[in-house]
C-alpha positions, 0 to 999 in steps of 0.5 A: 475550539477545534484547532485542526477542524478545517484540515480534518474537514477537508480530509474527511470530505476528500475521503468521501469523494465529495465537493463542498456543494455535494456535502452541503446538499446532503446535510440535514441541518442546512449549512451552505457551501460558503459556510463549509468553505469558511470551516475549511479555511479556519474562519468559522467553526460549526456548532454541535448540530452541524458537526454531528450532521457533517460527521454523519454525511461524511461517514466518520465519527465526530471524534475524527475531527479532534484527532491529530492529523498525520502527514504524507510526504514524497508521495509517488503514485504508479506512473501512468495511473489512470486516476482523476484528481478527486480519486487521487485525493480520496486515496491519499485521505483514506491512507492518512486516516488509516495512518492516524489511527495506526499511530494512535493505537501504537501510542496507546500501547507505548510502542516505538516502531521506528524504521531502520533504513538499510541503504541510506542514499542508495541509487538505482540507475541501471538494471544490475543495480536493481538485482544487486540491491535486491540480493543485499536487502535479502541478506540485510533482512536475513531472508535467504534465497527461498520464496517469501511466504507473505510479502506484506507480513515480511514488510510489516515485520520491518515496520513498513506501514502497509495499507490496503484500500478498496480503490478504483481499477486505475490504482495499483499502488503508491509509496510515501513517507510519514515522518521517518516511517515508509508507507505502502498503499495498494489496491485490495482488488488486485490478486495476491501475486500482483499485490506482492509485486506491487508492494515490492515495486513501491518498496523500491521507490522508498529505499532508493533514488531511481535515476534512470534517464526517464520516468518510464525507465525508473518504473522498469527499475522498480519492476526489476527490483521486485522481480529480483527480490521475489526470485533471487538469481541463485534460485532462478538459475537452479530452477530453470538453468542458465540458457533456455529457448523455450518453456512449457506453460506448466513449468512456468505456472509451477514456478509462479505457484511456488515463488509467488511471482507472475509468469510475465515477471518470470520471463522478464527476469529470465531476459534480465539474467540473460537466460533468454534472448530478446527474440525469445522474450518478444515471442513470449510477450506476443503469445502470452498477451491474451493472459495479461489481464487474467493470468492463470495459476495462483499463489496461496497467501493472504497478502493483507496487512495484519499488524494493525488488527493484531495490535488492536486485539492486544490493546483490548485484551490487555485492557489498555483501551476500551471496546468503544475506543477500539471501535473508533480506531478500527473505523467500525461500530461497537457491535461490528467489532464485538462480533469479530472479537471473542475472548479466551 
């Protein structure tokens, strides 16, 4: 008996982006759409041949169907994300799969990776709140006012689960909770600077109740928090001064490459701090609009989740798990993982 098989099958199918009919059509061992539906509803269970065929078509290992399922709650996609329902379901299913493997790996190592919420019940209602809480969070996490070299690494060090997915262009990021663990998912196809900003935008949704008048204003509050966290007020005023009417592109790109924040976000921050007025900001937005899709300048950082890989290496090297188990948890073949690992 596989008590969670129906739920696991539905998750694997969504992760593959397939309908029941598409799954049925691709199977070598003939299984009807109706039978697959009964599997998902828990009214029937497959025999071993059907199970192997389902796993092969969906691109998962058979033991996937025996794993304890994880749950996500309070899922928030970025507002106005241009995604179909199937694309949303696929992203959620992929995130859940990664979380389940993560949780199992931590269990193998006997790790307690609980998250300590720095501001329970905190609310963002005004733009000043965003800046104030960004400063307080830096203080709570002992980050000072210097640039954050790698935002993802910093979040993982505080037990935020960060997941990077190969996702459609309409997806930037989402936030959710898995029990009492905060989860951030972002698109690997975005550049490093955008990943940094997205991760902190989603962090704002996790740590605070955004209570502006409209959903659009709530998104702006999360943007403001991300900008303030990346570029603290003291550092900003030291870098650009208290009042400005013009900037050179070179100056803004230098700041971008030092603090890891986009030119667009730098100027939004300047407006929020009263360094520039509305007229100057509007003129900037018009002039810079040609660069919004492919902004010049770069920031040297990976901004890729690394903790899972580090724990996997530790578990294998200390012989807590076998290479076969490691391959299962990594979602790779034995040979693929063997080529990646070399022991000293």
